N, C-alpha and C positions, 0 to 999 in steps of 0.2 A: 560475607556478603550478607545482606540483610534480606529476609523472606521478601518475595515478590509476588505480586499478584498478576496473574496472566488469565486472558479470557478463555472460557470453556463452556461447552453446554452439555448437560447430563445426557440430554437426547441429541447426542453428536449427529446422528443421521441427518437431523433437521438443516445441519449447516450445507450439507450437500444438496438438498432439495431446495432450499431458498436461494442458493447461487445458481443452480440451473435455471430456476423461475424467474429470477431477476432478468437474465438474459433474454427472456421471451416476453416479458410484461413491459408495458409502457413505463418510463420513469416517471415516478409521482413527484409531486411538489413537496410532499413530506411523507416519510415512510412510517406510516401508522399501524396500529393493531388491526383497523379496519381493512386497510390496504393488504396487509400480511393474511389476514383470513379470507378476505373476499377476492381480492385479485389474484394472490398467489396460493389461494386454498390450503393455507396453513393455520390450522386451528387446534385448539386446546391447550392446556398446561404445558406441554411439552415443547409448544412453539413461541410460547410467549417471550422466553429469552433471546430469541433471535435479535431482536432489535437492539438489545444491550450488546450483544456479540459483534453486530455489524457497527456499532457506534466504538467499541473498543478496537476494532481492526481498521477504522478509517473510512469505511463505506459510507457512513452517515455522520453528519454534524451532530452536535449535542442537541439540537432541537429536532433531530431526525431528518433534516435535508440532505438529500443525496449529494455526495461530494464528487470531486473529479475522479476518485478511484472507482466510484460507483458507475459513473457514466463510461469511463474508458474500459471497464470490465466488460461491459455490454457490447463493446466494440470488439468483434472476432480477432483483428490483428492487434489489438493491444491488451485485450484480456488477461492474457498470461502474467505481462508484466505488472499490472495493475494488481493481480492477486499476490504477486510476490513482494509488491510494496506493502499491501495490507498485512502481510504475514509479519515483515519486518516492523511496522507499528505495533501491532498487538503482540507480538512475542519478542520484542526488544530485550526482555530480561534473558531470554535464551541465546539472543545472538550476541550478547555481552559475554556470554561463556564460550561460543563457538561460532563464529562469523558464517560457517557452513553448516548451521545445524540442520538446515533443510536437505542436506544430504546424508544426515547421519542414520546409522542403523537404528531399529527399533530399541534395542537394547542402550544404545547410547544416548538417544533421545530421551528415554525414560530416565537414564541417569543424570541427565541436564535438569530435567522436570523435577527431580528429587531434590537436586542441590538448588536450585531457583526457589523453590515452592516451600522446601522443608518439610514436605509431608512424608509420612510413612511411604516406603517403596511399593507395598502391596495396598495401599489405599485406593478408594473409588476415586479420589481426587486426581492422583497421578495417572490413572487409567483414561479418565474423561478428558483431561487435558491434552495428553498424548493423542488420542483420537480426535480430538477438536483441531488440534495442530494439523494432524496428517489429512483432515477433511479439507481444510483450506488450501494446504500445500498441493493437493490432488490438482488444483485448478491452476498452480502457479508455473510461470515459464521461467527459464534463466538461460535463455539462447541468445542474450545479448539485445534484448528488448530495450529502448530507451525508457527509463523510468520519468515519472513527473519532476519537473524541477531541473531536469539536466538540459542545459542550454546547449544542444550540439549542432555544429554547423558541418556541412558536407563539404565538398571540394572547394567550393567557393572561398572558403577560409583560407585556403593554401594560395588561391590566386591573391586575394587581398594582402598577403604577407609576402608575395615576390615570386610565388611559383610560376614558371613560364606557361603562358595561356595556351601555348601551342603543344606542350608536352603532355604526356599522358600522367595523370594523377590517379593511381589505383591503390587500394589496400591501406590507405591511410585515412583515419578519422580523427578530425582534431575537434575539441570542445572546451568551452570554459563556462564558468558558474560566477556571476557576479553577485554580491550579497551587499545592499544598500542599508546604511543606519541612518535614516532621513531625522533631521533635527524637528523638536517639537514646536512647530511654527505654523501660523496660519498666514504668513506672507508668500503668495503665490509666487512671488519674484525671487525668492530663495530656491524653489523647487524648479523654476524655469532655468534658473543658472546652473542647477546641478545637472539636469537632463541635456542642456546645451553642451556643457563641458563633456558628457559622456558621448554624445554623438560626434564631437569634433576628435575626440581623442581614442575612442575605443572602438567606434563602429565604422 
């Protein structure tokens, strides 16, 4: 496996601080150093890498615009699932080694970081990567919350597919995800035909 780059902060305690304060502050149009220092009161050299970390983990777009992960993280009922998604985005290389790395013991987590980064086991880099991962993991929830992009339908799906409307439908959750590769065209009639077909045959 080639050496992989994963996000980390030397002052990893600021990850906890920024995520806690993001939940309390209004969502900005763009997350800038001014917003970080003035609205979130995180200043100094140790706080500057926060923005890069948030971009690497999917909270911010390349231009600093808050993403859906950012906005869902501020929602108490969806925050844990959003953080879990951010963890998988930022630390995809670790998840390639172990899809349950978020449940790994510290010693196992360290071993995976060493394997992925190629760094010395007792290096400063391995230590801060492990602690940065754990700081974000502390906000994540894996209790069956629905992640972004999953088109999950509730019991209505069963009724559409022939389940008796008078019967009890419990304990079953069906879902599907549709990925479309749209043609490179500016002809609106093509898109109208595609979505008309979807409505008639799938929805």
